[in-house]
N, C-alpha and C positions, 0 to 999 in steps of 0.2 A: 723715570727711566730705570732707576735701581730696581723698582718692583718688577718691571718687565724682564730685566736681566735675571733677577732672582727666580722668577717664574720659569724662564727658559732652562735655567740650570736644574731646577727641581724636576721638570718634565724629562730632561735628558737623563738624569740619574735614575729616575723611576723606570724609564724605558730600558735603559741599560741593565738594570737589575732584573727586570721582567724577562728580558731576552736571555740573560744568563740562567735564570731559574728555569725557563722553558727548555734550554739546552740540557740542563742537568736532568730534567725529567725524561727526556727522550733517550739519553745515553745510559740505559740500564745494562749492567753486565749480563752476558749470556751464561746461563747456568750449564754446567757440564752434565752430560747424560751419563758419564762414567761415575757410578756411585761407589765402586769398591776401591777407590784411591789408586788404581793401577795407572800406569802412564797411558795417556790418550793415544790411540792409534789413528794416524791421519786417514782420511777417506781414500778408498782405492780409486784408481783412474777408471774412466768409462771403458767398458770392454771393447776390443777392436771390432770393427765392422767386418762383415762376411767377406768383403772384397779386399781386406787388408790382413792377410794371414800373418801369423807370427814367424819370426826368423828362426830357422833351425839353430840349435845351440852350437853345433859343431859341423858346419858345412865342409864338404871335402874340398880342399884347396889344391890348386895346381902350382907347382914350384916354378916360378919364372923370375929371372933376374931383370928388373926394370932397366938397369944400365945397358944390358945387351939388347933389349928391345928398342931403346931410344937412341943410343949412341951410334954414330955412323949409319944412320938410317935416314934417307932423304925425305921420308914421309913425316918426320917429326922435326919441328923447329928446335934448334939448339938452346939449351938453358942459358939465360942471361945471368951472369954473376954480378948482381947489383946488391950491395950490402943493404940489409933491412927489407928487401922486397923478396918475399918467399914464393910468389905465385908466377913468376916468369920462368916457368918450367912445365914439362909434361908431368902428368900425375898418373901413376899406376894404381888402379882401384881394386886390383886383385884378380886372381884366376880361380875358377871353380869348376869342379867336375860334376857332370850331371848325366842322367840317362833320359832326360826329357826330350821329346820330339820337337816341341816348340818352346819359345820363351817370350815373355812379355816384359818390355822395358818401359818404365815410366819415369818422368822427370818433371821438375818444376823449379822455380827460383827458390833458393834456400834462404835468402834474406828478404829484404823488402823488394818489391817488384820495381826494377830500375831500368828495364829495357835490354837485359841480357839476351843475346842471340847465339845459337849454336848451329853447327852442321853435324850430321850424324853419318858415320860410315859403318858398313858391315864388311869385314874382310877387305878393307881398303877401297870399297866401292861406295859412292854416295847413295844413301837411301832417303835422307831428309836434307835437302839443300839449305834450308833456312827455317829455323824454328825460333819463335819468340817465347822466352820463358815467362810464365806468369804464375799466379798463386795457386792455380789448379793443376793437377797432374795431367800431362799429355804423354803419349807414348805410342808404341807400335808393337806388333807381334812378329817374330821371325821364326822361320823353320830352321832348326839347327842342322848343320851338316856334320857328318862323323868327323871327329877330330876337333881342330881349333876353330872357334867362332870369335873373331876379334871385333869388338865394338868400340869405335872412337867417337868421342864427343869433342869437336873442335870449337873453341871460343871464337866467334866472329867479331865480338866486341867485348867491352867490359861494362857496358851500361853506364849509368851516371855515377856509379860508385864501384871502384875496382875492388877485387877482381871479378871475373865471371864466376858466379856461384850457382850451384844447383844441388838439389837433393834428388837422388835417384833410387829406384827400386827395381830389382830384377826378380821375376817369378818364373817357376817352371810350369809345365803344362797342367799340373794339378792345382795351381794357384798358391803354391807354397813359396815363400820368399827365399831366394838364394842369397841375396845380398841387399843391403840398404845402407846408404852412406851419402857423402857429399863430395863435391869437387870444388876447388878454388884455383882457377887457372887464368893466366893473362891472355890477351888477344893473340891468336895464332897458335896457341898451345893446345894440347889435347889431353883429355882424361880418357883412360883406356881400361876396359874390363874384358876379360877373356873367359868364355865358357867353353869347356872341353867336353864334347859329347862322346861318351863311351861307345 
C-alpha cells in the first residue's frame, strides 16, 4: 500500500513540474520593436469609416436657456426632486446653427441593450411613435425648416436597467457630424436638441 501511495505522489509531482515547465516555455516576453529607448507610443485607433465623419472642433451653437424651455411648458414633465436620482428630469442636448437643408439623426442604446424605447418628435409633432433601441444605429432624415427645428426624444420606459440611455449622432446634408453625445433620462422625460437653420 505504501508503494502505491509513494508511486501516486511521485507521478503527481512529476506532472505538476512538467505542467509548470510547459507554462514557463509558452510565456516568453514580447520584445519591444522600439530600439532607440524612446517611450513606446500606443497604437492609433482604426480610422473612422466613411459614414462616420469626424465632429467639427467648434460647431456654431445656439444660446438657449434650458430652464426657459422646460419650466412652465406642458409639453415637458416636471423634474422630480429625488435625492441621488439624477435622471428624473428633461435633458437639453444643445442647440446648433446650420445651413444644411436636411439633417440625419441616428441613435442606439448607449449601454447594454436592455429594452429601452423612445418616441421621437419634430417641432412637437410625433414622427416616430415607438422605437426600440438596440446596439445598431437607427435613425431618420428630416428636411429642416428655416429657423428652429426642435427634436425631442421621449423615454417611453427605462428598460431593465434605469435610466433610458442612448447614444445619438446628428449629421448635416454633407455627412459632417454636428453633434454626438448621450442622454440619460427617466420614463416620461425628454432629451431635446435644437437645430437652427439659417
